C-alpha positions, 0 to 999 in steps of 0.5 A, a space after each residue: 154320193 156317201 153324205 161322209 164324202 160331201 163337205 158339210 157346214 152349219 147351215 145360216 139358219 141354224 142358231 144354237 144354245 148350250 145347255 151343260 154338254 148338250 146343244 139345242 138347235 133351231 132352224 129359224 127358216 122352218 121352226 124345227 128344234 133338235 136337241 143333240 146329246 154330247 157326241 152330237 155336240 162334239 161332232 156340231 162342234 167339229 163341223 163348225 171348226 171346218 171339219 169335213 165329215 171324213 175327218 171327223 171319222 178318226 177323231 171320234 174312233 180316237 175320242 171314243 175308242 169305237 170301230 171305224 164301221 160303227 163310227 161311219 154308219 152312227 156319222 152317215 144317220 146323224 148328219 143326213 138328219 140334220 141335212 134332212 131338217 136343214 141344220 147342216 148343207 153342203 158347203 
């Protein structure tokens, strides 16, 4: 199944700290730190607002004026990485 079709939510083991326009995430269960750039921080904020990955795609396309296919591929990689590190889980 495509990760863009899976509702994802922040893990209850993930805590965050913002530094300027960037965010640092920590998985309390395994001690993994994960740094987010401004785009990653925006995606994180949208996930916390209960947007599904599919809903996030057109928002990012509009905000960053990037082709849909590019956003989808980048978002797939990013969300897979967050899921692998236990930062997001299926909701």
